[in-house]
Structure formats: structure tokens, C-alpha cells
mmCIF file of the N, C-alpha and C atoms, coordinates in Angstrom:
data_MODEL
# 
_entry.id   MODEL 
# 
loop_
_atom_site.group_PDB 
_atom_site.id 
_atom_site.type_symbol 
_atom_site.label_atom_id 
_atom_site.label_alt_id 
_atom_site.label_comp_id 
_atom_site.label_asym_id 
_atom_site.label_entity_id 
_atom_site.label_seq_id 
_atom_site.pdbx_PDB_ins_code 
_atom_site.Cartn_x 
_atom_site.Cartn_y 
_atom_site.Cartn_z 
_atom_site.occupancy 
_atom_site.B_iso_or_equiv 
_atom_site.pdbx_formal_charge 
_atom_site.auth_seq_id 
_atom_site.auth_comp_id 
_atom_site.auth_asym_id 
_atom_site.auth_atom_id 
_atom_site.pdbx_PDB_model_num 
ATOM 1   N N  . MET A 1 1  ? 25.287 -17.348 1.041   1.00 0.00 ? 1  MET A N  1 
ATOM 2   C CA . MET A 1 1  ? 24.779 -18.700 1.174   1.00 0.00 ? 1  MET A CA 1 
ATOM 3   C C  . MET A 1 1  ? 23.519 -18.654 2.043   1.00 0.00 ? 1  MET A C  1 
ATOM 4   N N  . ALA A 1 2  ? 22.451 -19.176 1.515   1.00 0.00 ? 2  ALA A N  1 
ATOM 5   C CA . ALA A 1 2  ? 21.178 -19.201 2.240   1.00 0.00 ? 2  ALA A CA 1 
ATOM 6   C C  . ALA A 1 2  ? 20.816 -20.640 2.595   1.00 0.00 ? 2  ALA A C  1 
ATOM 7   N N  . MET A 1 3  ? 20.021 -20.771 3.646   1.00 0.00 ? 3  MET A N  1 
ATOM 8   C CA . MET A 1 3  ? 19.521 -22.079 4.078   1.00 0.00 ? 3  MET A CA 1 
ATOM 9   C C  . MET A 1 3  ? 18.057 -22.188 3.672   1.00 0.00 ? 3  MET A C  1 
ATOM 10  N N  . HIS A 1 4  ? 17.686 -23.366 3.193   1.00 0.00 ? 4  HIS A N  1 
ATOM 11  C CA . HIS A 1 4  ? 16.310 -23.647 2.798   1.00 0.00 ? 4  HIS A CA 1 
ATOM 12  C C  . HIS A 1 4  ? 15.901 -24.957 3.452   1.00 0.00 ? 4  HIS A C  1 
ATOM 13  N N  . TYR A 1 5  ? 14.609 -25.127 3.679   1.00 0.00 ? 5  TYR A N  1 
ATOM 14  C CA . TYR A 1 5  ? 14.112 -26.306 4.378   1.00 0.00 ? 5  TYR A CA 1 
ATOM 15  C C  . TYR A 1 5  ? 12.939 -26.897 3.607   1.00 0.00 ? 5  TYR A C  1 
ATOM 16  N N  . LEU A 1 6  ? 12.921 -28.221 3.511   1.00 0.00 ? 6  LEU A N  1 
ATOM 17  C CA . LEU A 1 6  ? 11.846 -28.933 2.832   1.00 0.00 ? 6  LEU A CA 1 
ATOM 18  C C  . LEU A 1 6  ? 11.358 -30.048 3.749   1.00 0.00 ? 6  LEU A C  1 
ATOM 19  N N  . ASP A 1 7  ? 10.123 -29.958 4.202   1.00 0.00 ? 7  ASP A N  1 
ATOM 20  C CA . ASP A 1 7  ? 9.521  -30.942 5.102   1.00 0.00 ? 7  ASP A CA 1 
ATOM 21  C C  . ASP A 1 7  ? 8.812  -32.006 4.272   1.00 0.00 ? 7  ASP A C  1 
ATOM 22  N N  . MET A 1 8  ? 9.390  -33.195 4.241   1.00 0.00 ? 8  MET A N  1 
ATOM 23  C CA . MET A 1 8  ? 8.804  -34.306 3.498   1.00 0.00 ? 8  MET A CA 1 
ATOM 24  C C  . MET A 1 8  ? 8.338  -35.420 4.436   1.00 0.00 ? 8  MET A C  1 
ATOM 25  N N  . LEU A 1 9  ? 8.111  -35.075 5.696   1.00 0.00 ? 9  LEU A N  1 
ATOM 26  C CA . LEU A 1 9  ? 7.622  -36.060 6.660   1.00 0.00 ? 9  LEU A CA 1 
ATOM 27  C C  . LEU A 1 9  ? 6.255  -36.568 6.213   1.00 0.00 ? 9  LEU A C  1 
ATOM 28  N N  . GLY A 1 10 ? 6.093  -37.882 6.234   1.00 0.00 ? 10 GLY A N  1 
ATOM 29  C CA . GLY A 1 10 ? 4.828  -38.490 5.848   1.00 0.00 ? 10 GLY A CA 1 
ATOM 30  C C  . GLY A 1 10 ? 4.675  -38.719 4.356   1.00 0.00 ? 10 GLY A C  1 
ATOM 31  N N  . GLU A 1 11 ? 5.643  -38.263 3.565   1.00 0.00 ? 11 GLU A N  1 
ATOM 32  C CA . GLU A 1 11 ? 5.583  -38.420 2.105   1.00 0.00 ? 11 GLU A CA 1 
ATOM 33  C C  . GLU A 1 11 ? 6.420  -39.626 1.678   1.00 0.00 ? 11 GLU A C  1 
ATOM 34  N N  . ILE A 1 12 ? 5.954  -40.324 0.637   1.00 0.00 ? 12 ILE A N  1 
ATOM 35  C CA . ILE A 1 12 ? 6.704  -41.463 0.122   1.00 0.00 ? 12 ILE A CA 1 
ATOM 36  C C  . ILE A 1 12 ? 7.093  -41.202 -1.331  1.00 0.00 ? 12 ILE A C  1 
ATOM 37  N N  . CYS A 1 13 ? 7.994  -42.041 -1.835  1.00 0.00 ? 13 CYS A N  1 
ATOM 38  C CA . CYS A 1 13 ? 8.483  -41.915 -3.211  1.00 0.00 ? 13 CYS A CA 1 
ATOM 39  C C  . CYS A 1 13 ? 7.331  -41.977 -4.199  1.00 0.00 ? 13 CYS A C  1 
ATOM 40  N N  . PRO A 1 14 ? 7.477  -41.231 -5.260  1.00 0.00 ? 14 PRO A N  1 
ATOM 41  C CA . PRO A 1 14 ? 8.634  -40.425 -5.679  1.00 0.00 ? 14 PRO A CA 1 
ATOM 42  C C  . PRO A 1 14 ? 8.524  -38.949 -5.292  1.00 0.00 ? 14 PRO A C  1 
ATOM 43  N N  . HIS A 1 15 ? 7.496  -38.572 -4.556  1.00 0.00 ? 15 HIS A N  1 
ATOM 44  C CA . HIS A 1 15 ? 7.244  -37.161 -4.252  1.00 0.00 ? 15 HIS A CA 1 
ATOM 45  C C  . HIS A 1 15 ? 8.440  -36.447 -3.599  1.00 0.00 ? 15 HIS A C  1 
ATOM 46  N N  . PRO A 1 16 ? 9.068  -36.997 -2.551  1.00 0.00 ? 16 PRO A N  1 
ATOM 47  C CA . PRO A 1 16 ? 10.190 -36.276 -1.936  1.00 0.00 ? 16 PRO A CA 1 
ATOM 48  C C  . PRO A 1 16 ? 11.349 -36.013 -2.902  1.00 0.00 ? 16 PRO A C  1 
ATOM 49  N N  . LEU A 1 17 ? 11.649 -36.975 -3.769  1.00 0.00 ? 17 LEU A N  1 
ATOM 50  C CA . LEU A 1 17 ? 12.729 -36.770 -4.732  1.00 0.00 ? 17 LEU A CA 1 
ATOM 51  C C  . LEU A 1 17 ? 12.360 -35.677 -5.726  1.00 0.00 ? 17 LEU A C  1 
ATOM 52  N N  . HIS A 1 18 ? 11.152 -35.706 -6.242  1.00 0.00 ? 18 HIS A N  1 
ATOM 53  C CA . HIS A 1 18 ? 10.718 -34.678 -7.198  1.00 0.00 ? 18 HIS A CA 1 
ATOM 54  C C  . HIS A 1 18 ? 10.737 -33.287 -6.558  1.00 0.00 ? 18 HIS A C  1 
ATOM 55  N N  . MET A 1 19 ? 10.254 -33.190 -5.325  1.00 0.00 ? 19 MET A N  1 
ATOM 56  C CA . MET A 1 19 ? 10.234 -31.901 -4.633  1.00 0.00 ? 19 MET A CA 1 
ATOM 57  C C  . MET A 1 19 ? 11.657 -31.410 -4.338  1.00 0.00 ? 19 MET A C  1 
ATOM 58  N N  . THR A 1 20 ? 12.548 -32.335 -3.975  1.00 0.00 ? 20 THR A N  1 
ATOM 59  C CA . THR A 1 20 ? 13.941 -31.975 -3.709  1.00 0.00 ? 20 THR A CA 1 
ATOM 60  C C  . THR A 1 20 ? 14.604 -31.435 -4.969  1.00 0.00 ? 20 THR A C  1 
ATOM 61  N N  . LYS A 1 21 ? 14.432 -32.135 -6.090  1.00 0.00 ? 21 LYS A N  1 
ATOM 62  C CA . LYS A 1 21 ? 15.001 -31.669 -7.359  1.00 0.00 ? 21 LYS A CA 1 
ATOM 63  C C  . LYS A 1 21 ? 14.481 -30.275 -7.704  1.00 0.00 ? 21 LYS A C  1 
ATOM 64  N N  . ALA A 1 22 ? 13.179 -30.073 -7.567  1.00 0.00 ? 22 ALA A N  1 
ATOM 65  C CA . ALA A 1 22 ? 12.573 -28.778 -7.905  1.00 0.00 ? 22 ALA A CA 1 
ATOM 66  C C  . ALA A 1 22 ? 13.125 -27.667 -7.017  1.00 0.00 ? 22 ALA A C  1 
ATOM 67  N N  . LYS A 1 23 ? 13.262 -27.945 -5.725  1.00 0.00 ? 23 LYS A N  1 
ATOM 68  C CA . LYS A 1 23 ? 13.762 -26.928 -4.798  1.00 0.00 ? 23 LYS A CA 1 
ATOM 69  C C  . LYS A 1 23 ? 15.229 -26.602 -5.087  1.00 0.00 ? 23 LYS A C  1 
ATOM 70  N N  . VAL A 1 24 ? 16.032 -27.615 -5.372  1.00 0.00 ? 24 VAL A N  1 
ATOM 71  C CA . VAL A 1 24 ? 17.442 -27.374 -5.691  1.00 0.00 ? 24 VAL A CA 1 
ATOM 72  C C  . VAL A 1 24 ? 17.550 -26.530 -6.960  1.00 0.00 ? 24 VAL A C  1 
ATOM 73  N N  . ASP A 1 25 ? 16.668 -26.754 -7.917  1.00 0.00 ? 25 ASP A N  1 
ATOM 74  C CA . ASP A 1 25 ? 16.671 -25.934 -9.136  1.00 0.00 ? 25 ASP A CA 1 
ATOM 75  C C  . ASP A 1 25 ? 16.393 -24.461 -8.834  1.00 0.00 ? 25 ASP A C  1 
ATOM 76  N N  . GLU A 1 26 ? 15.634 -24.185 -7.780  1.00 0.00 ? 26 GLU A N  1 
ATOM 77  C CA . GLU A 1 26 ? 15.246 -22.815 -7.422  1.00 0.00 ? 26 GLU A CA 1 
ATOM 78  C C  . GLU A 1 26 ? 16.329 -22.052 -6.670  1.00 0.00 ? 26 GLU A C  1 
ATOM 79  N N  . ILE A 1 27 ? 17.195 -22.765 -5.951  1.00 0.00 ? 27 ILE A N  1 
ATOM 80  C CA . ILE A 1 27 ? 18.157 -22.096 -5.081  1.00 0.00 ? 27 ILE A CA 1 
ATOM 81  C C  . ILE A 1 27 ? 19.451 -21.790 -5.830  1.00 0.00 ? 27 ILE A C  1 
ATOM 82  N N  . GLN A 1 28 ? 20.298 -20.973 -5.215  1.00 0.00 ? 28 GLN A N  1 
ATOM 83  C CA . GLN A 1 28 ? 21.555 -20.537 -5.818  1.00 0.00 ? 28 GLN A CA 1 
ATOM 84  C C  . GLN A 1 28 ? 22.685 -21.517 -5.497  1.00 0.00 ? 28 GLN A C  1 
ATOM 85  N N  . SER A 1 29 ? 23.705 -21.509 -6.340  1.00 0.00 ? 29 SER A N  1 
ATOM 86  C CA . SER A 1 29 ? 24.898 -22.302 -6.089  1.00 0.00 ? 29 SER A CA 1 
ATOM 87  C C  . SER A 1 29 ? 25.481 -21.922 -4.724  1.00 0.00 ? 29 SER A C  1 
ATOM 88  N N  . GLY A 1 30 ? 25.824 -22.920 -3.928  1.00 0.00 ? 30 GLY A N  1 
ATOM 89  C CA . GLY A 1 30 ? 26.353 -22.687 -2.585  1.00 0.00 ? 30 GLY A CA 1 
ATOM 90  C C  . GLY A 1 30 ? 25.296 -22.665 -1.506  1.00 0.00 ? 30 GLY A C  1 
ATOM 91  N N  . ASP A 1 31 ? 24.031 -22.505 -1.890  1.00 0.00 ? 31 ASP A N  1 
ATOM 92  C CA . ASP A 1 31 ? 22.938 -22.550 -0.912  1.00 0.00 ? 31 ASP A CA 1 
ATOM 93  C C  . ASP A 1 31 ? 22.778 -23.971 -0.379  1.00 0.00 ? 31 ASP A C  1 
ATOM 94  N N  . ILE A 1 32 ? 22.204 -24.072 0.795   1.00 0.00 ? 32 ILE A N  1 
ATOM 95  C CA . ILE A 1 32 ? 22.002 -25.361 1.451   1.00 0.00 ? 32 ILE A CA 1 
ATOM 96  C C  . ILE A 1 32 ? 20.516 -25.642 1.568   1.00 0.00 ? 32 ILE A C  1 
ATOM 97  N N  . LEU A 1 33 ? 20.146 -26.859 1.187   1.00 0.00 ? 33 LEU A N  1 
ATOM 98  C CA . LEU A 1 33 ? 18.774 -27.334 1.345   1.00 0.00 ? 33 LEU A CA 1 
ATOM 99  C C  . LEU A 1 33 ? 18.776 -28.464 2.355   1.00 0.00 ? 33 LEU A C  1 
ATOM 100 N N  . ILE A 1 34 ? 17.942 -28.338 3.377   1.00 0.00 ? 34 ILE A N  1 
ATOM 101 C CA . ILE A 1 34 ? 17.774 -29.407 4.357   1.00 0.00 ? 34 ILE A CA 1 
ATOM 102 C C  . ILE A 1 34 ? 16.426 -30.055 4.096   1.00 0.00 ? 34 ILE A C  1 
ATOM 103 N N  . VAL A 1 35 ? 16.471 -31.350 3.784   1.00 0.00 ? 35 VAL A N  1 
ATOM 104 C CA . VAL A 1 35 ? 15.264 -32.125 3.520   1.00 0.00 ? 35 VAL A CA 1 
ATOM 105 C C  . VAL A 1 35 ? 15.056 -33.068 4.695   1.00 0.00 ? 35 VAL A C  1 
ATOM 106 N N  . GLU A 1 36 ? 13.882 -33.007 5.304   1.00 0.00 ? 36 GLU A N  1 
ATOM 107 C CA . GLU A 1 36 ? 13.568 -33.895 6.417   1.00 0.00 ? 36 GLU A CA 1 
ATOM 108 C C  . GLU A 1 36 ? 12.575 -34.940 5.938   1.00 0.00 ? 36 GLU A C  1 
ATOM 109 N N  . SER A 1 37 ? 12.888 -36.215 6.192   1.00 0.00 ? 37 SER A N  1 
ATOM 110 C CA . SER A 1 37 ? 12.053 -37.315 5.718   1.00 0.00 ? 37 SER A CA 1 
ATOM 111 C C  . SER A 1 37 ? 12.017 -38.434 6.753   1.00 0.00 ? 37 SER A C  1 
ATOM 112 N N  . ASP A 1 38 ? 10.890 -39.126 6.781   1.00 0.00 ? 38 ASP A N  1 
ATOM 113 C CA . ASP A 1 38 ? 10.764 -40.295 7.650   1.00 0.00 ? 38 ASP A CA 1 
ATOM 114 C C  . ASP A 1 38 ? 10.601 -41.571 6.825   1.00 0.00 ? 38 ASP A C  1 
ATOM 115 N N  . TYR A 1 39 ? 10.963 -41.497 5.555   1.00 0.00 ? 39 TYR A N  1 
ATOM 116 C CA . TYR A 1 39 ? 10.858 -42.647 4.664   1.00 0.00 ? 39 TYR A CA 1 
ATOM 117 C C  . TYR A 1 39 ? 12.251 -42.963 4.124   1.00 0.00 ? 39 TYR A C  1 
ATOM 118 N N  . SER A 1 40 ? 12.823 -44.073 4.581   1.00 0.00 ? 40 SER A N  1 
ATOM 119 C CA . SER A 1 40 ? 14.214 -44.395 4.240   1.00 0.00 ? 40 SER A CA 1 
ATOM 120 C C  . SER A 1 40 ? 14.427 -44.558 2.739   1.00 0.00 ? 40 SER A C  1 
ATOM 121 N N  . GLY A 1 41 ? 13.426 -45.056 2.025   1.00 0.00 ? 41 GLY A N  1 
ATOM 122 C CA . GLY A 1 41 ? 13.553 -45.196 0.577   1.00 0.00 ? 41 GLY A CA 1 
ATOM 123 C C  . GLY A 1 41 ? 13.763 -43.859 -0.103  1.00 0.00 ? 41 GLY A C  1 
ATOM 124 N N  . SER A 1 42 ? 13.056 -42.853 0.348   1.00 0.00 ? 42 SER A N  1 
ATOM 125 C CA . SER A 1 42 ? 13.221 -41.508 -0.210  1.00 0.00 ? 42 SER A CA 1 
ATOM 126 C C  . SER A 1 42 ? 14.606 -40.960 0.093   1.00 0.00 ? 42 SER A C  1 
ATOM 127 N N  . VAL A 1 43 ? 15.077 -41.187 1.298   1.00 0.00 ? 43 VAL A N  1 
ATOM 128 C CA . VAL A 1 43 ? 16.411 -40.706 1.674   1.00 0.00 ? 43 VAL A CA 1 
ATOM 129 C C  . VAL A 1 43 ? 17.459 -41.326 0.754   1.00 0.00 ? 43 VAL A C  1 
ATOM 130 N N  . LYS A 1 44 ? 17.373 -42.632 0.532   1.00 0.00 ? 44 LYS A N  1 
ATOM 131 C CA . LYS A 1 44 ? 18.330 -43.307 -0.358  1.00 0.00 ? 44 LYS A CA 1 
ATOM 132 C C  . LYS A 1 44 ? 18.266 -42.734 -1.769  1.00 0.00 ? 44 LYS A C  1 
ATOM 133 N N  . ASN A 1 45 ? 17.063 -42.506 -2.272  1.00 0.00 ? 45 ASN A N  1 
ATOM 134 C CA . ASN A 1 45 ? 16.908 -41.954 -3.622  1.00 0.00 ? 45 ASN A CA 1 
ATOM 135 C C  . ASN A 1 45 ? 17.463 -40.536 -3.725  1.00 0.00 ? 45 ASN A C  1 
ATOM 136 N N  . ILE A 1 46 ? 17.223 -39.723 -2.704  1.00 0.00 ? 46 ILE A N  1 
ATOM 137 C CA . ILE A 1 46 ? 17.727 -38.345 -2.700  1.00 0.00 ? 46 ILE A CA 1 
ATOM 138 C C  . ILE A 1 46 ? 19.256 -38.337 -2.667  1.00 0.00 ? 46 ILE A C  1 
ATOM 139 N N  . LEU A 1 47 ? 19.849 -39.199 -1.846  1.00 0.00 ? 47 LEU A N  1 
ATOM 140 C CA . LEU A 1 47 ? 21.313 -39.265 -1.771  1.00 0.00 ? 47 LEU A CA 1 
ATOM 141 C C  . LEU A 1 47 ? 21.913 -39.716 -3.099  1.00 0.00 ? 47 LEU A C  1 
ATOM 142 N N  . ALA A 1 48 ? 21.306 -40.712 -3.730  1.00 0.00 ? 48 ALA A N  1 
ATOM 143 C CA . ALA A 1 48 ? 21.805 -41.205 -5.019  1.00 0.00 ? 48 ALA A CA 1 
ATOM 144 C C  . ALA A 1 48 ? 21.719 -40.110 -6.078  1.00 0.00 ? 48 ALA A C  1 
ATOM 145 N N  . TRP A 1 49 ? 20.603 -39.387 -6.101  1.00 0.00 ? 49 TRP A N  1 
ATOM 146 C CA . TRP A 1 49 ? 20.443 -38.292 -7.060  1.00 0.00 ? 49 TRP A CA 1 
ATOM 147 C C  . TRP A 1 49 ? 21.476 -37.191 -6.811  1.00 0.00 ? 49 TRP A C  1 
ATOM 148 N N  . ALA A 1 50 ? 21.645 -36.784 -5.543  1.00 0.00 ? 50 ALA A N  1 
ATOM 149 C CA . ALA A 1 50 ? 22.599 -35.718 -5.214  1.00 0.00 ? 50 ALA A CA 1 
ATOM 150 C C  . ALA A 1 50 ? 24.012 -36.111 -5.634  1.00 0.00 ? 50 ALA A C  1 
ATOM 151 N N  . ASP A 1 51 ? 24.361 -37.369 -5.439  1.00 0.00 ? 51 ASP A N  1 
ATOM 152 C CA . ASP A 1 51 ? 25.678 -37.857 -5.833  1.00 0.00 ? 51 ASP A CA 1 
ATOM 153 C C  . ASP A 1 51 ? 25.852 -37.766 -7.350  1.00 0.00 ? 51 ASP A C  1 
ATOM 154 N N  . ARG A 1 52 ? 24.868 -38.250 -8.094  1.00 0.00 ? 52 ARG A N  1 
ATOM 155 C CA . ARG A 1 52 ? 24.933 -38.196 -9.564  1.00 0.00 ? 52 ARG A CA 1 
ATOM 156 C C  . ARG A 1 52 ? 24.979 -36.756 -10.076 1.00 0.00 ? 52 ARG A C  1 
ATOM 157 N N  . ALA A 1 53 ? 24.268 -35.864 -9.398  1.00 0.00 ? 53 ALA A N  1 
ATOM 158 C CA . ALA A 1 53 ? 24.200 -34.462 -9.830  1.00 0.00 ? 53 ALA A CA 1 
ATOM 159 C C  . ALA A 1 53 ? 25.441 -33.663 -9.426  1.00 0.00 ? 53 ALA A C  1 
ATOM 160 N N  . GLY A 1 54 ? 26.276 -34.222 -8.560  1.00 0.00 ? 54 GLY A N  1 
ATOM 161 C CA . GLY A 1 54 ? 27.508 -33.550 -8.164  1.00 0.00 ? 54 GLY A CA 1 
ATOM 162 C C  . GLY A 1 54 ? 27.375 -32.585 -7.002  1.00 0.00 ? 54 GLY A C  1 
ATOM 163 N N  . HIS A 1 55 ? 26.255 -32.653 -6.279  1.00 0.00 ? 55 HIS A N  1 
ATOM 164 C CA . HIS A 1 55 ? 26.068 -31.791 -5.114  1.00 0.00 ? 55 HIS A CA 1 
ATOM 165 C C  . HIS A 1 55 ? 26.742 -32.427 -3.902  1.00 0.00 ? 55 HIS A C  1 
ATOM 166 N N  . LYS A 1 56 ? 27.214 -31.604 -2.988  1.00 0.00 ? 56 LYS A N  1 
ATOM 167 C CA . LYS A 1 56 ? 27.717 -32.108 -1.708  1.00 0.00 ? 56 LYS A CA 1 
ATOM 168 C C  . LYS A 1 56 ? 26.512 -32.430 -0.839  1.00 0.00 ? 56 LYS A C  1 
ATOM 169 N N  . TYR A 1 57 ? 26.639 -33.461 -0.023  1.00 0.00 ? 57 TYR A N  1 
ATOM 170 C CA . TYR A 1 57 ? 25.506 -33.838 0.821   1.00 0.00 ? 57 TYR A CA 1 
ATOM 171 C C  . TYR A 1 57 ? 25.983 -34.558 2.071   1.00 0.00 ? 57 TYR A C  1 
ATOM 172 N N  . ASP A 1 58 ? 25.117 -34.565 3.046   1.00 0.00 ? 58 ASP A N  1 
ATOM 173 C CA . ASP A 1 58 ? 25.341 -35.270 4.307   1.00 0.00 ? 58 ASP A CA 1 
ATOM 174 C C  . ASP A 1 58 ? 23.976 -35.692 4.814   1.00 0.00 ? 58 ASP A C  1 
ATOM 175 N N  . VAL A 1 59 ? 23.930 -36.771 5.564   1.00 0.00 ? 59 VAL A N  1 
ATOM 176 C CA . VAL A 1 59 ? 22.658 -37.228 6.120   1.00 0.00 ? 59 VAL A CA 1 
ATOM 177 C C  . VAL A 1 59 ? 22.858 -37.563 7.593   1.00 0.00 ? 59 VAL A C  1 
ATOM 178 N N  . GLU A 1 60 ? 21.848 -37.249 8.377   1.00 0.00 ? 60 GLU A N  1 
ATOM 179 C CA . GLU A 1 60 ? 21.885 -37.520 9.815   1.00 0.00 ? 60 GLU A CA 1 
ATOM 180 C C  . GLU A 1 60 ? 20.511 -38.006 10.253  1.00 0.00 ? 60 GLU A C  1 
ATOM 181 N N  . GLU A 1 61 ? 20.508 -39.082 11.033  1.00 0.00 ? 61 GLU A N  1 
ATOM 182 C CA . GLU A 1 61 ? 19.254 -39.542 11.633  1.00 0.00 ? 61 GLU A CA 1 
ATOM 183 C C  . GLU A 1 61 ? 19.063 -38.725 12.910  1.00 0.00 ? 61 GLU A C  1 
ATOM 184 N N  . VAL A 1 62 ? 18.135 -37.775 12.871  1.00 0.00 ? 62 VAL A N  1 
ATOM 185 C CA . VAL A 1 62 ? 17.967 -36.825 13.967  1.00 0.00 ? 62 VAL A CA 1 
ATOM 186 C C  . VAL A 1 62 ? 17.125 -37.387 15.099  1.00 0.00 ? 62 VAL A C  1 
ATOM 187 N N  . GLU A 1 63 ? 16.308 -38.355 14.792  1.00 0.00 ? 63 GLU A N  1 
ATOM 188 C CA . GLU A 1 63 ? 15.610 -39.149 15.792  1.00 0.00 ? 63 GLU A CA 1 
ATOM 189 C C  . GLU A 1 63 ? 15.274 -40.462 15.115  1.00 0.00 ? 63 GLU A C  1 
ATOM 190 N N  . GLU A 1 64 ? 14.875 -41.438 15.879  1.00 0.00 ? 64 GLU A N  1 
ATOM 191 C CA . GLU A 1 64 ? 14.639 -42.754 15.296  1.00 0.00 ? 64 GLU A CA 1 
ATOM 192 C C  . GLU A 1 64 ? 13.627 -42.672 14.152  1.00 0.00 ? 64 GLU A C  1 
ATOM 193 N N  . GLY A 1 65 ? 14.094 -43.045 12.954  1.00 0.00 ? 65 GLY A N  1 
ATOM 194 C CA . GLY A 1 65 ? 13.217 -43.064 11.792  1.00 0.00 ? 65 GLY A CA 1 
ATOM 195 C C  . GLY A 1 65 ? 12.997 -41.727 11.114  1.00 0.00 ? 65 GLY A C  1 
ATOM 196 N N  . VAL A 1 66 ? 13.750 -40.694 11.509  1.00 0.00 ? 66 VAL A N  1 
ATOM 197 C CA . VAL A 1 66 ? 13.638 -39.372 10.873  1.00 0.00 ? 66 VAL A CA 1 
ATOM 198 C C  . VAL A 1 66 ? 15.046 -38.911 10.488  1.00 0.00 ? 66 VAL A C  1 
ATOM 199 N N  . TRP A 1 67 ? 15.205 -38.601 9.202   1.00 0.00 ? 67 TRP A N  1 
ATOM 200 C CA . TRP A 1 67 ? 16.499 -38.194 8.673   1.00 0.00 ? 67 TRP A CA 1 
ATOM 201 C C  . TRP A 1 67 ? 16.454 -36.774 8.147   1.00 0.00 ? 67 TRP A C  1 
ATOM 202 N N  . GLN A 1 68 ? 17.597 -36.100 8.271   1.00 0.00 ? 68 GLN A N  1 
ATOM 203 C CA . GLN A 1 68 ? 17.789 -34.804 7.636   1.00 0.00 ? 68 GLN A CA 1 
ATOM 204 C C  . GLN A 1 68 ? 18.914 -34.963 6.619   1.00 0.00 ? 68 GLN A C  1 
ATOM 205 N N  . VAL A 1 69 ? 18.587 -34.653 5.370   1.00 0.00 ? 69 VAL A N  1 
ATOM 206 C CA . VAL A 1 69 ? 19.574 -34.665 4.299   1.00 0.00 ? 69 VAL A CA 1 
ATOM 207 C C  . VAL A 1 69 ? 19.943 -33.212 4.027   1.00 0.00 ? 69 VAL A C  1 
ATOM 208 N N  . LYS A 1 70 ? 21.227 -32.916 4.136   1.00 0.00 ? 70 LYS A N  1 
ATOM 209 C CA . LYS A 1 70 ? 21.733 -31.557 3.902   1.00 0.00 ? 70 LYS A CA 1 
ATOM 210 C C  . LYS A 1 70 ? 22.445 -31.557 2.554   1.00 0.00 ? 70 LYS A C  1 
ATOM 211 N N  . ILE A 1 71 ? 21.900 -30.806 1.603   1.00 0.00 ? 71 ILE A N  1 
ATOM 212 C CA . ILE A 1 71 ? 22.448 -30.746 0.252   1.00 0.00 ? 71 ILE A CA 1 
ATOM 213 C C  . ILE A 1 71 ? 22.977 -29.335 0.008   1.00 0.00 ? 71 ILE A C  1 
ATOM 214 N N  . THR A 1 72 ? 24.241 -29.249 -0.402  1.00 0.00 ? 72 THR A N  1 
ATOM 215 C CA . THR A 1 72 ? 24.826 -27.977 -0.807  1.00 0.00 ? 72 THR A CA 1 
ATOM 216 C C  . THR A 1 72 ? 24.877 -27.970 -2.328  1.00 0.00 ? 72 THR A C  1 
ATOM 217 N N  . LYS A 1 73 ? 24.162 -27.038 -2.935  1.00 0.00 ? 73 LYS A N  1 
ATOM 218 C CA . LYS A 1 73 ? 24.086 -26.988 -4.395  1.00 0.00 ? 73 LYS A CA 1 
ATOM 219 C C  . LYS A 1 73 ? 25.441 -26.630 -4.986  1.00 0.00 ? 73 LYS A C  1 
ATOM 220 N N  . LYS A 1 74 ? 25.824 -27.377 -6.030  1.00 0.00 ? 74 LYS A N  1 
ATOM 221 C CA . LYS A 1 74 ? 27.123 -27.115 -6.688  1.00 0.00 ? 74 LYS A CA 1 
ATOM 222 C C  . LYS A 1 74 ? 27.086 -25.825 -7.480  1.00 0.00 ? 74 LYS A C  1 
# 
């Protein structure tokens, strides 16, 4: 299991979702992708996509207005 990181700070929809999908496609099953974003709309879209795709996920607000979404690829 490998860890991967995607910095989407300062980016707005739909770019963070597209980049997240592309990165998840590149990684192996069981790998973890951490996406950092400061745009709540992107976080909501990423969580909805991960849920539909069947990936495990968790989100944490690491500082005010900055979230880390942790996605474990199915």
C-alpha cells in the first residue's frame, strides 16, 4: 500500500475532481490518495464521486477552510 498526495489548494471545480479521478486511475488497489483542498465545493464533489465509485474515504478539516480527503482505492 502506497501513499500519494494531490495538492489542489487554490483550485476550483471542476479541476480538483478531474485531477482526483485521474490520480486514482493511476494508483493501485489499496493505495491511499490524500487530496488537499481549500474549496468546499470541490471537497463535496470528490466525496460524492468516491462514494459512487465504491472507494473508502474520510475527510478532515486540518485547518480552518482547508480539508484533506483520504481516499483508499477499491
